[in-house]
C-alpha positions in Angstrom: -8.5 -25.9 -7.1 -6.9 -24.6 -10.0 -7.5 -20.7 -11.2 -5.3 -18.2 -13.0 -3.3 -16.2 -10.7 -4.1 -13.0 -12.5 -7.7 -13.4 -11.1 -6.2 -12.1 -7.7 -3.4 -10.4 -9.1 -5.3 -7.0 -9.9 -2.8 -4.5 -8.6 0.6 -6.7 -8.1 0.2 -6.0 -4.4 -1.8 -9.5 -4.2 1.1 -11.6 -4.6 2.2 -12.2 -1.2 -1.1 -13.9 -1.0 0.0 -16.6 -3.6 4.0 -16.5 -2.8 4.1 -19.6 -1.2 3.0 -21.5 -3.8 5.3 -20.2 -6.5 8.2 -20.6 -4.3 8.3 -24.0 -3.3 10.5 -24.1 0.0 11.1 -27.3 1.6 9.0 -26.1 4.7 6.1 -25.3 2.4 3.4 -28.0 3.0 0.4 -28.5 0.2 -1.8 -30.2 2.8 -3.3 -28.9 5.7 -4.0 -31.2 8.5 -7.6 -31.5 9.5 -6.6 -30.9 13.1 -5.6 -27.4 12.0 -7.6 -24.4 13.3 -7.7 -22.7 9.6 -9.8 -26.0 8.3 -13.2 -24.6 10.0 -12.5 -21.3 8.1 -12.0 -23.3 4.8 -13.9 -26.0 4.3 -17.1 -23.3 4.2 -15.2 -21.0 1.2 -14.3 -24.3 -0.7 -18.1 -25.4 -0.7 -19.4 -22.0 -1.2 -17.0 -21.4 -4.2 -18.1 -24.4 -5.5 -21.7 -23.6 -5.5 -21.1 -20.1 -7.3 -19.0 -22.3 -9.8 -21.7 -24.6 -10.6 -24.9 -22.4 -10.3 -23.1 -19.3 -12.6 -25.8 -16.8 -11.1 -25.5 -13.5 -12.4 -22.1 -11.9 -11.0 -20.5 -15.4 -10.0 -17.3 -14.2 -11.3 -17.1 -11.4 -8.7 -18.2 -13.5 -6.2 -15.5 -16.2 -6.9 -12.8 -13.8 -6.9 -13.8 -12.3 -3.5 -13.9 -15.6 -2.0 -10.5 -17.2 -3.7 -9.1 -13.9 -2.1 -10.5 -14.6 1.3 -9.4 -18.1 1.0 -6.2 -16.8 0.2 -5.6 -14.5 3.1 -6.9 -17.3 5.4 -4.2 -19.6 3.8 -1.9 -16.6 4.0 -2.4 -16.0 8.2 -1.8 -19.8 8.8 1.4 -20.0 6.7 2.3 -16.8 8.8 2.1 -18.5 11.6 4.3 -21.2 10.4 7.6 -20.9 12.2 9.9 -18.4 10.6 7.4 -18.0 7.9 6.4 -14.8 9.0 9.3 -13.0 9.3 10.0 -14.3 5.7 6.8 -12.6 4.4 7.6 -9.5 6.1 11.2 -9.3 4.2 9.4 -10.3 1.0 6.9 -7.3 1.2 9.3 -4.6 2.2 11.7 -5.9 -1.0 8.3 -6.5 -3.2 7.5 -2.7 -2.5 10.6 -1.5 -3.8 10.3 -4.0 -6.9 6.5 -3.2 -7.4 6.9 -0.9 -10.5 9.3 -2.9 -12.3 6.9 -6.0 -11.9 3.7 -3.9 -12.7 5.9 -3.1 -15.9 6.4 -6.7 -17.0 3.0 -7.4 -16.2 1.8 -5.0 -18.6 4.1 -5.0 -21.2 5.2 -8.9 -21.3 4.4 -8.8 -24.9 7.1 -6.6 -26.0 10.6 -7.2 -26.0 11.7 -5.6 -22.4 15.4 -5.1 -21.7 17.0 -5.8 -18.0 18.1 -2.0 -18.5 14.5 -0.6 -19.2 13.0 -2.7 -16.4 15.8 -1.8 -13.6 15.2 2.1 -14.7 11.7 2.1 -13.6 13.1 1.7 -9.9 15.9 3.6 -10.6 18.4 0.8 -9.9 21.5 -0.4 -12.2 20.7 -3.4 -13.7 23.3 -5.6 -11.7 21.6 -4.5 -8.5 18.1 -5.0 -9.7 18.7 -8.5 -11.2 20.2 -9.9 -7.9 17.9 -8.6 -6.2 14.9 -9.4 -8.1 16.2 -13.1 -8.3 16.7 -13.1 -4.5 12.9 -11.8 -3.8 11.1 -14.0 -6.8 13.1 -16.8 -6.6 13.7 -16.6 -10.5 15.5 -14.4 -13.0 13.8 -11.8 -14.5 13.8 -13.3 -17.9 12.5 -16.7 -16.2 9.8 -14.6 -14.7 9.1 -12.8 -18.2 9.1 -16.3 -19.7 6.5 -17.6 -17.1 4.4 -14.7 -17.8 4.2 -15.2 -21.3 3.5 -18.8 -21.4 1.2 -18.3 -18.9 -0.5 -16.2 -21.5 0.0 -18.6 -24.2 -1.9 -21.3 -22.5 -4.6 -18.9 -21.5 -5.2 -18.2 -25.1 -4.6 -21.5 -26.3 -7.6 -23.2 -24.1 -10.0 -19.8 -24.4 -9.7 -19.0 -27.9 -9.4 -20.6 -31.7 -6.2 -18.4 -32.3 -3.5 -20.1 -34.4 -0.4 -20.9 -32.3 1.6 -18.9 -34.5 -1.0 -16.2 -33.2 -0.8 -17.2 -29.7 2.9 -17.1 -29.8 3.2 -13.7 -31.2 0.0 -12.3 -28.8 2.1 -13.6 -26.1 5.5 -12.1 -26.6 7.3 -14.9 -28.5 9.1 -13.7 -32.1 9.9 -17.0 -32.7 7.3 -19.7 -33.3 9.9 -22.4 -33.4 11.2 -21.1 -29.5 7.9 -20.7 -28.4 7.2 -24.5 -29.6 10.3 -25.5 -27.7 9.4 -23.2 -24.7 6.0 -24.3 -24.1 
């Protein structure tokens, strides 16, 4: 199942649902054993997602988003029961609440040249403390996060529009096409 994370990240608070997929911790498993209790909840959701996708009836996008959120919530519950993961999630959520305005700024203004100072000011922190906290919480630096966001937008535009590479690069926040090409 492949989907654009923006489909579920409507207000930033849903990030906890997909956090495990971004962190790649050593105890995270990409496979769910058939004996797992959540399999009985997941299989019908996957079948319904497939039906909605293939039939494409009126409103199918909203139904797919709702089913995907439910699927992620079921997975989230399963991960929460994993040894030590629940505590990690709670730590993440409390830290994420503190950083949410900064993350929202990066999500809405990724096309603009943002400085660490500007981003840190949105959460009333100095840039060094913010940078350290962000890296610990998100598992990547602020600049890496922005780069990933810009690349995600570029990939989406490349497959969904007929825009030129130059236009895609500029619309995704890159000011230099050769840098965009190397990074992409």
